[in-house]
C-alpha positions as a Python dict, from the first residue, in 0.01 Angstrom:
ca = {
    (1, 'M'): (0, 0, 0),
    (2, 'T'): (-19, 156, 345),
    (3, 'T'): (322, 218, 503),
    (4, 'E'): (408, 204, 873),
    (5, 'S'): (445, 581, 876),
    (6, 'D'): (97, 622, 725),
    (7, 'E'): (-52, 391, 989),
    (8, 'A'): (131, 580, 1262),
    (9, 'A'): (-3, 910, 1129),
    (10, 'V'): (-358, 774, 1122),
    (11, 'N'): (-329, 634, 1475),
    (12, 'K'): (-181, 961, 1599),
    (13, 'T'): (-462, 1160, 1440),
    (14, 'A'): (-725, 928, 1589),
    (15, 'S'): (-568, 946, 1935),
    (16, 'E'): (-524, 1324, 1927),
    (17, 'Q'): (-876, 1396, 1804),
    (18, 'P'): (-1110, 1434, 2104),
    (19, 'S'): (-1434, 1242, 2081),
    (20, 'R'): (-1747, 1436, 2002),
    (21, 'T'): (-1900, 1313, 2330),
    (22, 'A'): (-1609, 1457, 2528),
    (23, 'A'): (-1639, 1785, 2337),
    (24, 'R'): (-2010, 1810, 2413),
    (25, 'R'): (-1948, 1739, 2779),
    (26, 'A'): (-1683, 2008, 2794),
    (27, 'T'): (-1918, 2258, 2627),
    (28, 'R'): (-2200, 2180, 2872),
    (29, 'A'): (-1963, 2206, 3167),
    (30, 'E'): (-1877, 2563, 3065),
    (31, 'M'): (-2238, 2677, 3044),
    (32, 'P'): (-2347, 2921, 3319),
    (33, 'G'): (-2596, 2681, 3477),
    (34, 'S'): (-2346, 2397, 3498),
    (35, 'K'): (-2076, 2624, 3638),
    (36, 'A'): (-2310, 2768, 3901),
    (37, 'A'): (-2414, 2418, 4016),
    (38, 'A'): (-2050, 2308, 4032),
    (39, 'E'): (-1955, 2616, 4236),
    (40, 'L'): (-2238, 2554, 4481),
    (41, 'A'): (-2136, 2191, 4524),
    (42, 'A'): (-1770, 2290, 4572),
    (43, 'S'): (-1861, 2551, 4834),
    (44, 'G'): (-2036, 2293, 5051),
    (45, 'A'): (-2366, 2482, 5042),
    (46, 'L'): (-2542, 2174, 4905),
    (47, 'D'): (-2397, 1925, 5154),
    (48, 'P'): (-2702, 1931, 5388),
    (49, 'L'): (-2930, 1872, 5087),
    (50, 'F'): (-2713, 1584, 4965),
    (51, 'A'): (-2726, 1428, 5312),
    (52, 'Q'): (-3107, 1436, 5309),
    (53, 'I'): (-3114, 1286, 4957),
    (54, 'D'): (-2875, 1008, 5063),
    (55, 'A'): (-3093, 937, 5367),
    (56, 'G'): (-3402, 906, 5151),
    (57, 'E'): (-3569, 1205, 5313),
    (58, 'I'): (-3594, 1398, 4987),
    (59, 'E'): (-3691, 1270, 4643),
    (60, 'L'): (-3544, 1442, 4339),
    (61, 'T'): (-3839, 1403, 4100),
    (62, 'G'): (-4207, 1308, 4106),
    (63, 'D'): (-4471, 1436, 4347),
    (64, 'G'): (-4310, 1650, 4616),
    (65, 'G'): (-3968, 1611, 4458),
    (66, 'F'): (-3689, 1862, 4497),
    (67, 'I'): (-3648, 1941, 4127),
    (68, 'P'): (-4022, 2013, 4069),
    (69, 'A'): (-4011, 2238, 4378),
    (70, 'L'): (-3705, 2415, 4241),
    (71, 'I'): (-3884, 2466, 3908),
    (72, 'K'): (-4189, 2597, 4098),
    (73, 'T'): (-3975, 2849, 4285),
    (74, 'A'): (-3802, 2966, 3967),
    (75, 'L'): (-4127, 2995, 3770),
    (76, 'E'): (-4311, 3183, 4045),
    (77, 'R'): (-4019, 3421, 4081),
    (78, 'G'): (-4021, 3480, 3705),
    (79, 'L'): (-4400, 3533, 3703),
    (80, 'A'): (-4368, 3784, 3987),
    (81, 'T'): (-4103, 3972, 3788),
    (82, 'E'): (-4329, 3973, 3480),
    (83, 'L'): (-4615, 4118, 3686),
    (84, 'S'): (-4386, 4387, 3831),
    (85, 'D'): (-4285, 4487, 3478),
    (86, 'H'): (-4651, 4492, 3375),
    (87, 'L'): (-4760, 4708, 3670),
    (88, 'G'): (-4456, 4936, 3665),
    (89, 'Y'): (-4350, 4888, 4029),
    (90, 'D'): (-4201, 4617, 4253),
    (91, 'K'): (-4395, 4439, 4525),
    (92, 'G'): (-4391, 4641, 4846),
    (93, 'A'): (-4288, 4964, 4675),
    (94, 'A'): (-4375, 5277, 4877),
    (95, 'D'): (-4538, 5450, 4580),
    (96, 'A'): (-4756, 5151, 4477),
    (97, 'A'): (-5079, 5346, 4545),
    (98, 'A'): (-4985, 5599, 4277),
    (99, 'F'): (-5023, 5341, 4001),
    (100, 'P'): (-5367, 5273, 3846),
    (101, 'N'): (-5333, 4892, 3854),
    (102, 'S'): (-5224, 4670, 4142),
    (103, 'R'): (-5168, 4311, 4254),
    (104, 'N'): (-5471, 4094, 4327),
    (105, 'G'): (-5348, 3769, 4483),
    (106, 'T'): (-5275, 3451, 4292),
    (107, 'T'): (-5452, 3174, 4101),
    (108, 'P'): (-5355, 2810, 4159),
    (109, 'K'): (-5240, 2624, 3848),
    (110, 'T'): (-5079, 2283, 3791),
    (111, 'V'): (-4850, 2232, 3494),
    (112, 'A'): (-4700, 1903, 3378),
    (113, 'T'): (-4324, 1892, 3323),
    (114, 'Q'): (-4063, 1633, 3231),
    (115, 'V'): (-3985, 1583, 3601),
    (116, 'G'): (-4340, 1574, 3738),
    (117, 'D'): (-4637, 1801, 3810),
    (118, 'V'): (-4563, 2149, 3939),
    (119, 'D'): (-4822, 2344, 4144),
    (120, 'L'): (-4793, 2715, 4073),
    (121, 'A'): (-4940, 3025, 4229),
    (122, 'V'): (-4986, 3251, 3925),
    (123, 'P'): (-5010, 3620, 4025),
    (124, 'R'): (-5306, 3835, 3911),
    (125, 'D'): (-5371, 4207, 3869),
    (126, 'R'): (-5696, 4388, 3950),
    (127, 'A'): (-5749, 4512, 3595),
    (128, 'G'): (-5717, 4157, 3456),
    (129, 'S'): (-5478, 4276, 3187),
    (130, 'F'): (-5175, 4071, 3295),
    (131, 'T'): (-5085, 3801, 3039),
    (132, 'P'): (-4789, 3592, 3157),
    (133, 'R'): (-4539, 3482, 2894),
    (134, 'L'): (-4339, 3238, 3104),
    (135, 'V'): (-4643, 3016, 3161),
    (136, 'P'): (-4905, 3133, 2909),
    (137, 'K'): (-5273, 3127, 2988),
    (138, 'G'): (-5430, 2793, 2896),
    (139, 'S'): (-5095, 2616, 2899),
    (140, 'R'): (-5094, 2298, 3110),
    (141, 'R'): (-4756, 2160, 3005),
    (142, 'L'): (-4408, 2307, 3002),
    (143, 'G'): (-4191, 2278, 2692),
    (144, 'G'): (-4034, 1936, 2637),
    (145, 'L'): (-4319, 1720, 2764),
    (146, 'D'): (-4508, 1732, 2435),
    (147, 'E'): (-4194, 1626, 2250),
    (148, 'M'): (-4147, 1338, 2496),
    (149, 'I'): (-4505, 1217, 2441),
    (150, 'I'): (-4473, 1232, 2062),
    (151, 'S'): (-4143, 1042, 2080),
    (152, 'L'): (-4299, 769, 2297),
    (153, 'Y'): (-4594, 748, 2058),
    (154, 'A'): (-4363, 719, 1756),
    (155, 'G'): (-4175, 442, 1934),
    (156, 'G'): (-4488, 228, 1940),
    (157, 'M'): (-4643, 303, 2281),
    (158, 'T'): (-5021, 337, 2288),
    (159, 'V'): (-5200, 633, 2445),
    (160, 'R'): (-5279, 425, 2754),
    (161, 'D'): (-4917, 306, 2776),
    (162, 'I'): (-4794, 665, 2765),
    (163, 'A'): (-5041, 777, 3033),
    (164, 'H'): (-4926, 494, 3263),
    (165, 'H'): (-4560, 565, 3190),
    (166, 'L'): (-4589, 935, 3273),
    (167, 'E'): (-4780, 865, 3594),
    (168, 'S'): (-4545, 591, 3716),
    (169, 'T'): (-4218, 766, 3627),
    (170, 'L'): (-4293, 1137, 3657),
    (171, 'G'): (-4603, 1143, 3873),
    (172, 'T'): (-4776, 1338, 3594),
    (173, 'E'): (-5139, 1250, 3523),
    (174, 'L'): (-5262, 1330, 3173),
    (175, 'S'): (-5592, 1213, 3031),
    (176, 'H'): (-5605, 992, 2725),
    (177, 'E'): (-5777, 1275, 2539),
    (178, 'T'): (-5493, 1515, 2621),
    (179, 'I'): (-5228, 1272, 2500),
    (180, 'S'): (-5427, 1209, 2182),
    (181, 'N'): (-5457, 1584, 2125),
    (182, 'I'): (-5080, 1623, 2169),
    (183, 'T'): (-5006, 1356, 1909),
    (184, 'D'): (-5269, 1508, 1680),
    (185, 'E'): (-5068, 1830, 1674),
    (186, 'V'): (-4842, 1670, 1412),
    (187, 'A'): (-5138, 1616, 1177),
    (188, 'D'): (-5062, 1937, 985),
    (189, 'A'): (-4700, 1830, 940),
    (190, 'V'): (-4814, 1490, 812),
    (191, 'M'): (-5054, 1650, 562),
    (192, 'E'): (-4780, 1887, 445),
    (193, 'W'): (-4539, 1595, 400),
    (194, 'Q'): (-4800, 1385, 216),
    (195, 'A'): (-4873, 1675, -23),
    (196, 'R'): (-4517, 1806, -76),
    (197, 'P'): (-4394, 1863, -434),
    (198, 'L'): (-4194, 1581, -594),
    (199, 'D'): (-3934, 1561, -870),
    (200, 'A'): (-4045, 1545, -1233),
    (201, 'L'): (-3872, 1210, -1297),
    (202, 'Y'): (-3794, 919, -1067),
    (203, 'P'): (-3591, 648, -1244),
    (204, 'V'): (-3715, 381, -1002),
    (205, 'I'): (-4010, 360, -762),
    (206, 'Y'): (-4062, 72, -519),
    (207, 'L'): (-4405, -16, -378),
    (208, 'D'): (-4483, -246, -86),
    (209, 'A'): (-4735, -266, 198),
    (210, 'I'): (-4797, -372, 557),
    (211, 'V'): (-5136, -484, 689),
    (212, 'V'): (-5293, -296, 981),
    (213, 'K'): (-5627, -322, 1158),
    (214, 'V'): (-5849, -14, 1132),
    (215, 'R'): (-6197, 49, 1275),
    (216, 'D'): (-6458, 92, 1004),
    (217, 'G'): (-6792, 178, 1165),
    (218, 'A'): (-6884, -107, 1399),
    (219, 'H'): (-6621, -343, 1258),
    (220, 'V'): (-6244, -373, 1258),
    (221, 'V'): (-6104, -458, 915),
    (222, 'N'): (-5761, -529, 770),
    (223, 'K'): (-5622, -257, 548),
    (224, 'A'): (-5300, -244, 351),
    (225, 'A'): (-5082, 59, 417),
    (226, 'H'): (-4895, 101, 87),
    (227, 'I'): (-4561, 283, 101),
    (228, 'A'): (-4387, 422, -207),
    (229, 'V'): (-4013, 485, -215),
    (230, 'G'): (-3865, 675, -508),
    (231, 'V'): (-3502, 686, -620),
    (232, 'D'): (-3402, 1026, -754),
    (233, 'F'): (-3128, 1112, -1007),
    (234, 'D'): (-2861, 1112, -737),
    (235, 'G'): (-2959, 760, -631),
    (236, 'V'): (-3109, 890, -305),
    (237, 'K'): (-3421, 715, -177),
    (238, 'H'): (-3723, 914, -56),
    (239, 'V'): (-4049, 796, 97),
    (240, 'L'): (-4301, 953, -142),
    (241, 'G'): (-4619, 880, 50),
    (242, 'I'): (-4842, 640, 245),
    (243, 'W'): (-5186, 528, 124),
    (244, 'L'): (-5442, 299, 287),
    (245, 'Q'): (-5688, 72, 112),
    (246, 'Q'): (-5893, -224, 230),
    (247, 'T'): (-5884, -400, -107),
    (248, 'E'): (-5648, -350, -399),
    (249, 'G'): (-5791, -248, -731),
    (250, 'A'): (-5757, -28, -1037),
    (251, 'K'): (-5962, 255, -886),
    (252, 'F'): (-5744, 277, -577),
    (253, 'W'): (-5418, 267, -773),
    (254, 'A'): (-5550, 524, -1020),
    (255, 'G'): (-5597, 757, -722),
    (256, 'V'): (-5243, 690, -596),
    (257, 'C'): (-5092, 755, -940),
    (258, 'A'): (-5301, 1070, -980),
    (259, 'D'): (-5177, 1194, -643),
    (260, 'L'): (-4814, 1140, -742),
    (261, 'A'): (-4869, 1301, -1082),
    (262, 'N'): (-5043, 1602, -927),
    (263, 'R'): (-4746, 1650, -696),
    (264, 'G'): (-4511, 1684, -993),
    (265, 'I'): (-4403, 1341, -1119),
    (266, 'R'): (-4413, 1350, -1498),
    (267, 'D'): (-4241, 1022, -1574),
    (268, 'V'): (-4126, 699, -1407),
    (269, 'L'): (-3892, 455, -1575),
    (270, 'I'): (-3941, 141, -1364),
    (271, 'V'): (-4194, 58, -1090),
    (272, 'C'): (-4092, -243, -880),
    (273, 'C'): (-4380, -404, -687),
    (274, 'D'): (-4532, -731, -572),
    (275, 'G'): (-4791, -809, -839),
    (276, 'L'): (-5044, -561, -702),
    (277, 'T'): (-5385, -598, -866),
    (278, 'G'): (-5473, -304, -1086),
    (279, 'L'): (-5140, -127, -1042),
    (280, 'P'): (-4989, -202, -1388),
    (281, 'E'): (-5297, -61, -1560),
    (282, 'A'): (-5297, 252, -1342),
    (283, 'I'): (-4924, 305, -1399),
    (284, 'E'): (-4955, 267, -1775),
    (285, 'A'): (-5253, 501, -1785),
    (286, 'T'): (-5064, 772, -1591),
    (287, 'W'): (-4710, 727, -1724),
    (288, 'T'): (-4756, 556, -2059),
    (289, 'Q'): (-4393, 452, -2105),
    (290, 'A'): (-4329, 319, -1751),
    (291, 'T'): (-4219, -43, -1701),
    (292, 'V'): (-4388, -237, -1419),
    (293, 'Q'): (-4148, -496, -1278),
    (294, 'T'): (-4251, -777, -1042),
    (295, 'C'): (-4020, -805, -741),
    (296, 'V'): (-3811, -1117, -804),
    (297, 'V'): (-3774, -1194, -434),
    (298, 'H'): (-4153, -1183, -386),
    (299, 'L'): (-4191, -1409, -688),
    (300, 'I'): (-3945, -1661, -545),
    (301, 'R'): (-4125, -1656, -210),
    (302, 'A'): (-4460, -1711, -377),
    (303, 'A'): (-4319, -2006, -572),
    (304, 'M'): (-4176, -2157, -252),
    (305, 'R'): (-4498, -2119, -54),
    (306, 'F'): (-4606, -2480, -96),
    (307, 'V'): (-4260, -2633, -106),
    (308, 'G'): (-4175, -2864, 183),
    (309, 'Y'): (-3923, -2727, 429),
    (310, 'G'): (-3670, -3000, 360),
    (311, 'D'): (-3684, -2932, -15),
    (312, 'R'): (-3665, -2552, -11),
    (313, 'K'): (-3289, -2523, -46),
    (314, 'S'): (-3281, -2759, -344),
    (315, 'V'): (-3584, -2602, -514),
    (316, 'A'): (-3442, -2251, -467),
    (317, 'K'): (-3118, -2365, -629),
    (318, 'A'): (-3314, -2516, -919),
    (319, 'L'): (-3507, -2188, -971),
    (320, 'K'): (-3197, -1967, -974),
    (321, 'P'): (-3111, -2023, -1344),
    (322, 'I'): (-3449, -1872, -1437),
    (323, 'Y'): (-3394, -1526, -1289),
    (324, 'T'): (-3021, -1518, -1360),
    (325, 'A'): (-3068, -1601, -1730),
    (326, 'A'): (-2912, -1374, -1992),
    (327, 'N'): (-3245, -1288, -2154),
    (328, 'A'): (-3614, -1378, -2167),
    (329, 'E'): (-3564, -1659, -2418),
    (330, 'A'): (-3300, -1827, -2202),
    (331, 'A'): (-3519, -1783, -1893),
    (332, 'R'): (-3810, -1951, -2075),
    (333, 'I'): (-3589, -2250, -2155),
    (334, 'E'): (-3483, -2273, -1789),
    (335, 'L'): (-3845, -2255, -1669),
    (336, 'D'): (-3948, -2533, -1907),
    (337, 'A'): (-3654, -2739, -1786),
    (338, 'F'): (-3759, -2684, -1424),
    (339, 'A'): (-4119, -2780, -1509),
    (340, 'D'): (-3998, -3109, -1661),
    (341, 'S'): (-3767, -3185, -1369),
    (342, 'N'): (-3858, -3392, -1064),
    (343, 'W'): (-3895, -3073, -857),
    (344, 'G'): (-4129, -2917, -1111),
    (345, 'K'): (-4347, -3227, -1120),
    (346, 'K'): (-4350, -3253, -741),
    (347, 'Y'): (-4436, -2884, -696),
    (348, 'P'): (-4647, -2774, -995),
    (349, 'H'): (-4765, -2470, -798),
    (350, 'A'): (-4413, -2327, -819),
    (351, 'V'): (-4424, -2356, -1198),
    (352, 'A'): (-4773, -2203, -1212),
    (353, 'T'): (-4655, -1906, -1002),
    (354, 'W'): (-4380, -1822, -1251),
    (355, 'E'): (-4615, -1876, -1545),
    (356, 'A'): (-4873, -1634, -1402),
    (357, 'A'): (-4614, -1360, -1337),
    (358, 'W'): (-4409, -1414, -1654),
    (359, 'E'): (-4524, -1103, -1840),
    (360, 'R'): (-4429, -874, -1548),
    (361, 'F'): (-4111, -1065, -1467),
    (362, 'T'): (-3941, -1065, -1808),
    (363, 'P'): (-3867, -687, -1830),
    (364, 'F'): (-3609, -748, -1558),
    (365, 'L'): (-3413, -973, -1794),
    (366, 'A'): (-3361, -701, -2055),
    (367, 'F'): (-3131, -503, -1823),
    (368, 'P'): (-2759, -551, -1751),
    (369, 'P'): (-2638, -678, -1410),
    (370, 'E'): (-2575, -328, -1265),
    (371, 'L'): (-2938, -232, -1318),
    (372, 'R'): (-3078, -571, -1221),
    (373, 'R'): (-2933, -528, -873),
    (374, 'V'): (-3133, -207, -831),
    (375, 'I'): (-3472, -343, -942),
    (376, 'Y'): (-3423, -701, -824),
    (377, 'T'): (-3627, -658, -508),
    (378, 'T'): (-3831, -422, -293),
    (379, 'N'): (-3623, -526, 10),
    (380, 'S'): (-3540, -162, 86),
    (381, 'I'): (-3907, -108, 172),
    (382, 'E'): (-3934, -447, 338),
    (383, 'S'): (-3657, -349, 581),
    (384, 'L'): (-3855, -37, 664),
    (385, 'N'): (-4179, -235, 693),
    (386, 'Y'): (-4012, -476, 935),
    (387, 'Q'): (-3933, -182, 1165),
    (388, 'L'): (-4283, -38, 1121),
    (389, 'R'): (-4446, -371, 1213),
    (390, 'K'): (-4263, -360, 1546),
    (391, 'V'): (-4427, -22, 1609),
    (392, 'T'): (-4780, -117, 1499),
    (393, 'K'): (-4799, -460, 1665),
    (394, 'N'): (-4870, -307, 2007),
    (395, 'R'): (-5203, -172, 1886),
    (396, 'G'): (-5512, -385, 1858),
    (397, 'H'): (-5647, -152, 1592),
    (398, 'F'): (-5643, 211, 1480),
    (399, 'P'): (-5948, 439, 1507),
    (400, 'N'): (-5918, 566, 1148),
    (401, 'D'): (-5691, 588, 843),
    (402, 'E'): (-5544, 922, 952),
    (403, 'A'): (-5416, 765, 1275),
    (404, 'V'): (-5232, 498, 1075),
    (405, 'V'): (-5060, 748, 846),
    (406, 'K'): (-4970, 968, 1144),
    (407, 'L'): (-4805, 684, 1334),
    (408, 'L'): (-4620, 546, 1033),
    (409, 'W'): (-4486, 891, 945),
    (410, 'L'): (-4375, 954, 1304),
    (411, 'A'): (-4217, 609, 1319),
    (412, 'I'): (-4018, 667, 998),
    (413, 'C'): (-3892, 1001, 1134),
    (414, 'N'): (-3811, 841, 1470),
    (415, 'I'): (-3620, 550, 1316),
    (416, 'E'): (-3408, 779, 1099),
    (417, 'D'): (-3346, 1019, 1390),
    (418, 'K'): (-3222, 733, 1610),
    (419, 'R'): (-2982, 618, 1342),
    (420, 'A'): (-2863, 975, 1283),
    (421, 'R'): (-2784, 1015, 1655),
    (422, 'Q'): (-2592, 688, 1654),
    (423, 'R'): (-2391, 796, 1351),
    (424, 'D'): (-2320, 1130, 1517),
    (425, 'K'): (-2174, 948, 1819),
    (426, 'D'): (-1952, 738, 1592),
    (427, 'R'): (-1826, 1035, 1391),
    (428, 'G'): (-1452, 1076, 1423),
    (429, 'K'): (-1392, 714, 1525),
    (430, 'P'): (-1184, 479, 1308),
    (431, 'A'): (-1394, 285, 1058),
    (432, 'G'): (-1341, -42, 1246),
    (433, 'E'): (-1496, 101, 1563),
    (434, 'R'): (-1810, 247, 1407),
    (435, 'K'): (-2119, 47, 1496),
    (436, 'A'): (-2400, 281, 1392),
    (437, 'A'): (-2636, 165, 1118),
    (438, 'G'): (-2673, 369, 801),
    (439, 'R'): (-2993, 531, 683),
    (440, 'L'): (-3279, 284, 663),
    (441, 'V'): (-3460, 431, 361),
    (442, 'E'): (-3504, 809, 367),
    (443, 'G'): (-3183, 962, 233),
    (444, 'Q'): (-3011, 628, 170),
    (445, 'V'): (-2804, 609, -149),
    (446, 'V'): (-2849, 310, -380),
    (447, 'T'): (-2534, 99, -405),
    (448, 'N'): (-2347, 137, -736),
    (449, 'W'): (-2604, 391, -854),
    (450, 'K'): (-2373, 563, -1102),
    (451, 'Q'): (-2330, 243, -1300),
    (452, 'A'): (-2704, 176, -1288),
    (453, 'L'): (-2783, 532, -1402),
    (454, 'A'): (-2543, 493, -1693),
    (455, 'Q'): (-2730, 180, -1803),
    (456, 'L'): (-3063, 360, -1768),
    (457, 'A'): (-2933, 645, -1983),
    (458, 'I'): (-2846, 390, -2251),
    (459, 'A'): (-3183, 216, -2225),
    (460, 'Y'): (-3393, 536, -2202),
    (461, 'P'): (-3186, 817, -2361),
    (462, 'D'): (-3484, 1027, -2477),
    (463, 'R'): (-3645, 1022, -2131),
    (464, 'I'): (-3338, 1070, -1914),
    (465, 'N'): (-3123, 1319, -2107),
    (466, 'P'): (-3367, 1614, -2069),
    (467, 'Y'): (-3332, 1585, -1690),
    (468, 'L'): (-2955, 1543, -1674),
}
C-alpha cells in the first residue's frame, strides 16, 4: 500500500525533475548561434530590421525573403573562403600575380532550401580546378530538403502534392521527376531491409494484406500487398517483409516462403492468417511441422457477412461458445447446436463458413488460454494496415510494384518514428499524464508473452529448446 510519504516523495521527484522539452530548450539556448542572435537582439542592432518585418516590408522566407538572403550571403562568403584556400591567397592580395592560378568571375546557380530558393554566385578559377565542398558541383538542394520531401511522401502526399506544397510554402519549384528521384534514393535501403537476415525460429508469424491499385501495362489492376509480422523469442514483433501479388496461389506463396527460408528462417511454430489460398500447402512444404491457424476474428467476420444488422449482436453471442470451447470435440458440439438453432437455420451461410474453415480453425483449440490470446487474431497487422490505408488512399494507383513497397516501408518507418517522438516528449512525466501511443508493430512486445512462451515450450519442446 502506498503511504502518504511515498506519494509525497513521488510528487516531489516529479516536480523537481525538469521536463525534457525544457532541457532541450536550455541546451539550444546555450549554443553559439542562439547566443549570438540573442546578443544582437539585446543590443538593438536588429530593431530596424524588426520594424521593417512588422510593417510588412520584409518577408522572412520564400522568394526574396530575408532568411534565404542571409543564407545566400553566408554561402557565398564560405565559397569565397574555399576559393581563397584553393588558390593560396585572399582576394585583392598584392602578390596575387605571383600565383599560377587566379579568380575568374562567378557562375550563377540556384539551390533549393527548406526556406525557399537561394540564388548563388559560385566563384570560379581560371584553371577550372576549384571544386567547392560547401555547395558541391551538381547539387541543386541543400541538406534537409531531401529529408523533408521523403517525410511528406511517407506521410501519404503524392509527388504532385509535394511539388505544390513546396512551391506554395517555400517558393521552391521542383519538377515531378526531381521529387520522384529524391524518393527513389531510398530504394537501396528498401532492398536491404527486404533482404536482411532473419532469426532461425519465429514462434508465431502473422500474415495479412491490403489491396492497392498498380499499373500493369495499359491497365490498372488490384494487387494484394501481403505483410508478414514475426514474433521472436523475446516476444518482440518485427515486420519481416512486403510482397505483392495480383492473385493468391500456391506458386506465389511458395516464393514468399522460399524468400523467408533463404533469409534464415529454419522453423515456424504457428502461422496465423486469413485463409489465404495456397498458403497452407506452401508453409507445410517449407516448414514441415508448422501449424497454419485461421484468424478467428476473420472467421467471425466472414460468418457475419450475410447476417442482418439487427441480428449481429445476437448471432455473435451465439457463435462465441464455438471458439471459446475447451477442445475441438466441444467446439464441434457447439457448432452443431448453432446449426440446429433458429439463428443457424436463418443464416446457413454462417454455418457453412465455419464448416469450410474447420480444419484450419481447430488447431487453435488445442492450446491453453495464454497462447490462444497470442494467435487469436491478426489484429496487430490489421492496426498497421489501417494506418497504411490512410497513406495509400490518396493515390489513384502506383506505377509499379516497387513503388508500393517503397511507400509502405517509408510509411511504417514514419509511423513508428512519430510514435517514438511522442513517447520521448512524455518521458519523465507521471504515468497518468502520458498520452503517447506505444509501438504500433515494429518492436512491440506481445502481451503476456512469457506465459505464452512457456506453453509453447510445453507443446513443442524438441523445436524450442535448441534455441533457448
